[in-house]
C-alpha positions in Angstrom: -14.9 13.4 5.9 -17.4 10.5 6.1 -16.3 9.0 2.7 -12.6 8.9 3.8 -13.2 7.5 7.3 -13.1 3.8 6.2 -9.6 4.4 4.9 -8.5 6.4 8.0 -9.8 3.7 10.3 -7.2 1.3 8.9 -4.3 3.6 8.4 -1.6 2.0 10.5 1.0 3.7 12.6 4.3 4.0 10.7 6.6 2.6 13.3 7.2 -0.7 14.9 9.9 -2.3 17.1 10.7 -5.2 14.7 14.0 -5.7 12.8 14.8 -3.8 9.7 13.4 -5.5 6.6 16.1 -7.3 4.7 14.8 -10.8 3.7 11.7 -11.3 1.6 10.1 -14.5 0.4 7.2 -15.0 -1.9 5.3 -18.3 -1.3 3.6 -20.0 -4.3 1.9 -23.3 -5.0 -0.1 -24.7 -7.9 -2.7 -22.3 -9.2 -0.9 -19.1 -8.3 -1.9 -16.0 -10.3 1.0 -14.8 -12.4 0.1 -11.1 -12.3 -0.1 -10.8 -8.6 3.2 -12.8 -8.3 4.7 -10.3 -10.7 3.6 -7.4 -8.6 5.5 -8.8 -5.6 8.5 -9.6 -7.6 8.6 -6.1 -9.0 8.3 -4.5 -5.6 10.8 -6.7 -3.7 12.9 -8.5 -6.2 14.5 -5.8 -8.3 17.9 -4.3 -7.4 17.4 -0.5 -7.1 20.6 0.3 -5.1 21.7 2.7 -7.8 18.8 4.9 -6.8 19.4 4.7 -3.1 16.8 2.0 -2.5 17.8 -0.9 -0.2 18.1 -4.3 -1.9 16.6 -7.4 -0.4 17.5 -11.0 -0.1 14.6 -12.2 -2.2 13.4 -15.6 -3.3 10.3 -17.4 -4.6 9.6 -20.6 -2.8 7.1 -23.5 -3.0 6.1 -26.6 -1.0 7.9 -28.7 -3.6 10.8 -27.5 -5.7 10.5 -27.7 -9.4 7.6 -27.0 -11.8 4.6 -25.0 -10.3 1.6 -24.6 -12.6 -0.1 -21.2 -12.5 -3.7 -20.2 -13.0 -3.0 -19.7 -16.8 -3.0 -22.8 -18.9 0.5 -23.5 -20.4 2.2 -21.1 -18.1 4.3 -22.6 -15.3 7.1 -21.5 -12.9 10.4 -23.2 -12.1 11.0 -22.8 -8.4 14.3 -23.8 -6.8 13.5 -22.9 -3.2 11.4 -24.9 -0.7 9.5 -24.0 2.4 12.7 -24.0 4.5 13.5 -20.7 2.8 10.7 -19.1 4.8 12.6 -19.6 8.1 14.9 -16.7 7.3 12.3 -14.3 5.9 11.4 -11.1 7.6 8.4 -10.6 5.2 6.5 -13.5 3.5 4.3 -12.5 0.6 1.3 -14.4 -0.7 0.0 -13.6 -4.2 -3.5 -14.5 -5.3 -4.0 -18.2 -4.8 -6.9 -20.8 -5.5 -9.8 -20.0 -3.2 -11.9 -23.1 -3.5 -9.8 -25.5 -1.4 -7.8 -25.1 1.8 -4.1 -24.3 1.5 -1.8 -27.3 1.6 -1.0 -28.5 5.1 2.8 -27.8 4.9 2.0 -24.2 3.8 -0.3 -23.7 6.8 2.3 -25.1 9.2 5.1 -23.0 7.7 3.0 -19.8 7.9 2.1 -20.4 11.5 5.7 -21.0 12.4 6.8 -17.9 10.6 4.1 -15.8 12.3 5.0 -17.2 15.8 8.6 -16.2 15.3 7.7 -12.7 14.4 7.8 -12.6 10.6 5.3 -10.2 8.8 2.9 -11.7 6.3 1.4 -9.9 3.3 -1.4 -11.2 1.1 -2.6 -9.9 -2.3 -6.1 -10.5 -3.4 -7.2 -14.1 -2.7 -3.9 -14.7 -1.0 -6.0 -13.8 2.1 -7.6 -17.2 1.9 -4.3 -18.8 2.6 -3.9 -16.7 5.7 -7.4 -17.7 6.7 -6.6 -21.4 6.2 -3.7 -21.0 8.7 -6.1 -19.4 11.2 -4.1 -16.1 11.0 -7.2 -13.9 10.2 -9.1 -14.8 13.4 -10.1 -11.6 15.3 -8.0 -9.5 12.9 -8.9 -6.7 10.6 -8.3 -7.7 7.0 -9.5 -7.3 3.4 -9.4 -9.0 0.0 -10.8 -8.3 -3.4 -14.3 -7.0 -3.2 -15.6 -9.9 -5.2 -14.5 -12.4 -2.6 -15.3 -10.7 0.7 -18.6 -12.6 1.2 -16.8 -15.9 0.6 -14.0 -14.9 2.9 -16.5 -14.0 5.7 -18.4 -17.2 5.2 -15.3 -19.4 5.4 -13.6 -17.5 8.2 -16.3 -16.0 10.4 -13.9 -14.8 13.1 -12.1 -12.5 10.6 -13.0 -8.8 10.8 -13.3 -8.1 7.0 -13.6 -4.7 5.4 -14.2 -4.3 1.6 -13.9 -0.5 1.5 -10.1 -0.3 1.8 -7.2 -0.9 -0.5 -5.2 -2.6 2.2 -5.2 -3.2 6.0 -2.1 -3.3 8.2 -2.9 -5.1 11.4 0.6 -5.3 12.7 2.2 -8.5 11.6 -0.5 -9.3 9.1 -1.0 -7.1 6.0 -3.8 -7.9 3.6 -4.6 -6.1 0.3 -7.5 -6.0 -2.2 -7.1 -6.5 -5.9 -4.0 -6.6 -8.0 -3.0 -2.9 -7.9 -3.8 -2.7 -4.2 -1.0 -5.2 -3.7 1.4 -2.5 -5.0 -0.2 0.0 -2.6 0.5 -2.4 0.3 4.1 -3.0 -0.7 4.7 0.7 -1.0 3.1 1.2 2.4 5.6 -1.3 3.9 8.5 0.3 2.1 7.4 3.7 3.4 7.0 2.3 6.9 10.5 0.7 6.9 12.5 3.2 4.9 10.6 6.4 4.7 8.6 8.5 2.2 11.6 9.3 0.0 12.5 5.7 -0.7 8.8 4.8 -1.3 8.5 7.6 -3.7 11.6 6.5 -5.6 10.3 2.9 -5.9 6.8 4.2 -7.0 8.4 6.5 -9.6 10.4 3.5 -11.0 7.2 1.5 -11.3 5.3 4.5 -12.7 2.6 4.4 -10.0 1.4 6.8 -7.4 3.3 6.5 -4.1 0.0 6.7 -2.3 -3.6 6.4 -3.6 -6.6 7.9 -1.9 -9.9 6.2 -1.8 -10.9 2.6 -1.4 -12.0 -0.4 -3.4 -15.6 0.4 -2.7 -15.5 2.8 -5.7 -15.0 -0.1 -8.0 -17.8 -2.3 -6.7 -21.0 -0.9 -8.3 -19.4 1.0 -11.2 -16.1 -0.6 -12.3 -16.1 1.6 -15.5 -16.8 5.3 -14.7 -19.9 6.6 -16.6 -18.4 9.8 -18.0 -17.1 10.7 -21.4 -15.2 13.9 -20.8 -11.4 14.2 -21.1 -9.3 13.2 -18.2 -8.4 15.6 -15.4 -4.8 14.3 -15.4 -3.3 17.6 -16.7 -5.0 19.5 -13.9 -4.0 16.9 -11.3 -0.3 17.3 -12.5 -0.6 21.0 -12.1 -2.1 20.6 -8.6 0.8 18.3 -7.7 3.3 20.9 -8.5 1.4 23.8 -6.9 0.5 22.3 -3.5 2.0 25.3 -1.7 -0.6 27.6 -3.4 -4.2 28.1 -2.2 -6.7 26.0 -4.0 -10.5 25.9 -3.9 -13.0 23.9 -5.8 -14.1 27.2 -7.5 -10.6 28.1 -8.7 -9.8 24.5 -9.8 -13.2 24.3 -11.6 -12.4 27.5 -13.5 -9.0 26.1 -14.5 -10.7 23.0 -15.8 -13.4 25.1 -17.5 -16.3 23.5 -15.6 -18.8 24.5 -13.0 -17.8 23.8 -9.4 -20.5 21.1 -9.1 -19.5 19.3 -12.3 -15.8 19.6 -11.4 -16.3 18.1 -8.0 -18.3 15.2 -9.4 -15.8 14.5 -12.2 -12.9 14.7 -9.8 -14.3 12.1 -7.5 -15.2 9.9 -10.4 -11.6 9.9 -11.7 -9.7 9.9 -8.4 -12.1 8.2 -6.0 -12.0 11.0 -3.5 -12.9 14.7 -3.2 -10.6 17.6 -4.2 -10.3 18.6 -0.6 -9.2 15.1 0.5 -6.9 14.6 -2.4 -5.1 18.0 -1.8 -4.9 17.4 1.9 -3.4 13.9 1.5 -0.9 15.1 -1.2 0.2 18.0 1.1 0.8 15.5 3.9 2.9 13.4 1.6 4.9 16.4 0.6 5.3 17.3 4.3 6.6 13.8 5.0 9.4 14.3 2.5 10.3 17.7 3.9 10.3 16.4 7.5 12.6 13.5 6.5 15.0 15.4 4.2 15.3 19.0 5.4 15.9 20.9 8.6 13.0 23.3 7.9 11.0 24.4 11.0 7.5 23.0 11.4 6.2 26.4 10.4 8.2 26.4 7.2 7.2 22.8 6.4 3.6 23.8 6.8 4.0 26.8 4.5 5.8 24.8 1.8 3.3 22.1 2.0 0.4 24.5 1.4 -1.2 24.5 4.9 -2.4 27.9 6.1 -0.5 27.7 9.4 1.4 25.3 11.6 -1.7 24.5 13.7 -3.7 23.4 10.7 -0.7 21.4 9.5 -0.3 19.6 12.9 -4.0 18.8 12.9 -4.2 17.3 9.4 -0.8 15.4 9.8 -1.8 13.9 13.2 -5.3 13.0 11.8 -3.9 11.2 8.8 -0.7 9.7 10.2 -1.6 9.1 13.8 1.4 11.0 15.2 2.7 14.6 15.3 5.1 16.1 12.7 7.8 16.3 15.3 7.5 12.7 16.3 7.4 11.6 12.7 10.7 13.6 12.0 12.4 11.9 15.0 11.4 8.5 13.8 12.2 8.9 10.1 14.8 11.6 9.7 17.9 9.8 8.3 21.1 10.3 10.3 23.5 12.7 8.9 25.9 9.9 8.0 23.2 8.3 5.9 22.6 11.4 3.8 24.0 11.3 0.2 27.3 13.0 -0.1 27.5 16.2 -2.1 
């Protein structure tokens, strides 16, 4: 359990008393990184209503309307919305921004005003430096790309920084690590607001996992795994479709034609976590869907999710989600009127 604890320490509660998320703005200024901007546009800007996903009033805005240079030479944006657009936003997203100078004063003032009125703020990668410039990381848990954590700590010594997690939800401030971790944070917010089913639909559309185990620490010392064997993806696909069945390292190793020790080492190298933790987390994700979308009893949900009994299910669910299965169902079960017809 020790290797997963840094992630569990920062797993947020999945409920809050704020308004339903409807209005999303992405804030950019010169030097913004295009890829991280694209991540946010992909998560919040596409219309997926045909798949049962809520659409958002979405906009990209800047301190000054017009041409905004990016971090790539010869690649600029044309932005038609100014900072006044932030006044209506429920969620304000900050892609990776230049780190080496403070954020523009108008940006700092706009972010502080949005935070004071209750908007949520999400940063991706070095976007955390913008939040730091606004004083919004003081005495807060937060993260950024592992390459920048020392710099962030030096510039904002009152921030409580952790480099071992993919993202941190500290209530109204959500910070994420590198580029892909921005997607993890976005999917987390979608799950929080609209439930596991909607998050899974969005993830499937983007061809990414709805929830990743592990943290960015696995990328720090060995960015490229030092193994040469074939991927375990076929086995992982099989595991995903057989979560209701008993699984042990020994049986999985035999299926992968490896020794248990080699299999366990290879599995962690490819997934960032142990087989036990991966299976447990995937079973909890499956249980969330069943709790949201079915009337099955807790005992039946436990069995269909692969837990040995309801007691074990309650234990693992409460440990990973910070609440009981019954309370999760009360909070996230869609009303009958909201269920799809037919």
